[in-house]
C-alpha positions in Angstrom: 0.5 -4.8 10.0 -2.3 -3.8 7.7 -3.9 -5.5 5.1 -2.6 -5.9 1.7 -3.2 -5.9 -2.2 -0.5 -7.8 -3.9 0.0 -6.8 -7.5 0.9 -9.9 -9.6 1.4 -10.6 -13.5 0.4 -14.3 -15.0 2.4 -16.5 -17.0 0.5 -15.2 -20.0 1.4 -12.1 -19.3 -2.2 -10.6 -17.6 -2.2 -8.8 -14.9 -4.3 -9.3 -11.6 -4.2 -8.7 -7.5 -4.9 -10.5 -4.3 -6.8 -8.3 -1.4 -4.2 -9.9 1.9 -6.1 -9.5 5.4 -3.5 -8.8 8.0 -3.1 -12.4 8.7 -1.6 -12.6 4.9 -4.8 -14.5 4.4 -6.6 -14.2 0.8 -10.2 -12.4 1.5 -10.5 -11.3 -2.5 -9.1 -11.8 -5.7 -9.2 -9.9 -9.0 -10.1 -10.6 -12.4 -7.2 -10.3 -15.4 -6.5 -7.3 -16.8 -4.2 -7.1 -20.3 -2.7 -3.9 -18.6 -0.7 -2.9 -15.4 -2.4 0.0 -15.2 -5.9 -1.0 -15.4 -4.7 -3.8 -12.5 -3.7 -0.7 -10.8 -7.2 1.0 -11.3 -8.9 -2.4 -10.7 -7.3 -2.2 -7.0 -8.7 1.9 -6.8 -12.2 0.9 -7.0 -11.5 -1.6 -4.7 -10.5 0.5 -2.1 -13.4 3.3 -3.0 -16.5 0.7 -3.7 -15.3 -1.6 0.0 -16.9 1.4 1.2 -20.2 1.6 -0.3 -23.4 0.9 0.5 -24.9 -2.0 -1.6 -21.1 -2.9 -3.3 -21.5 -6.6 -2.1 -23.1 -9.4 -3.3 -23.3 -12.6 -1.6 -23.6 -15.7 -3.7 -24.1 -19.7 -2.9 -22.4 -21.8 -5.6 -23.9 -24.7 -6.9 -22.1 -26.8 -4.2 -23.5 -24.8 -1.4 -20.4 -22.8 -0.6 -20.5 -19.2 0.4 -18.6 -16.3 -1.6 -19.1 -12.9 -2.2 -19.1 -10.3 -4.7 -17.4 -6.4 -4.7 -19.0 -4.6 -7.3 -18.4 -0.6 -9.0 -21.4 1.3 -8.7 -21.4 0.6 -12.2 -22.6 -2.6 -11.8 -19.0 -4.3 -12.9 -17.2 -6.8 -10.8 -14.3 -5.4 -9.2 -13.2 -8.4 -6.9 -14.5 -12.0 -5.8 -14.0 -13.7 -2.6 -12.9 -17.6 -1.8 -15.3 -19.6 -1.3 -16.8 -19.9 2.5 -17.9 -22.7 4.2 -20.8 -20.7 6.2 -23.1 -17.4 5.4 -21.5 -16.2 8.6 -17.6 -16.6 7.7 -19.0 -15.2 4.2 -20.2 -12.1 5.8 -17.4 -12.0 8.5 -15.0 -12.1 4.3 -16.8 -8.7 3.7 -16.1 -7.1 7.1 -12.4 -8.0 6.7 -12.7 -6.3 3.0 -14.5 -3.7 4.6 -12.0 -3.4 7.1 -8.7 -3.9 5.0 -9.0 -2.3 1.4 -9.2 1.1 2.3 -5.6 1.7 3.7 -3.9 -1.0 2.3 -0.9 -0.8 0.4 0.1 -2.3 -3.0 3.0 -4.8 -3.1 3.9 -4.8 -6.6 5.4 -8.5 -7.3 5.0 -7.7 -11.6 8.9 -7.4 -11.1 
């Protein structure tokens, strides 16, 4: 089973999405979008930028957890990972996004 994007609507009416790996684990989360079309554009941006050289930026949180940001070519963040205990597992998360995002289908759960 390929990875998939889950498009959801928050209680406040905004839209957001998660990219799930083949095992169902969330590997990337978006920001909140006011419009559904904007969230769908965000998904397309993730698909496109996941393969782009230099699109991922790794960071370390104040409590020494590792995470990454996926940025569009204009520098805008289009997704952020979960927190990882090690730099190696963070790198694996990036590889999972690179593998799963381009062909992932969108599961629209906005009702």
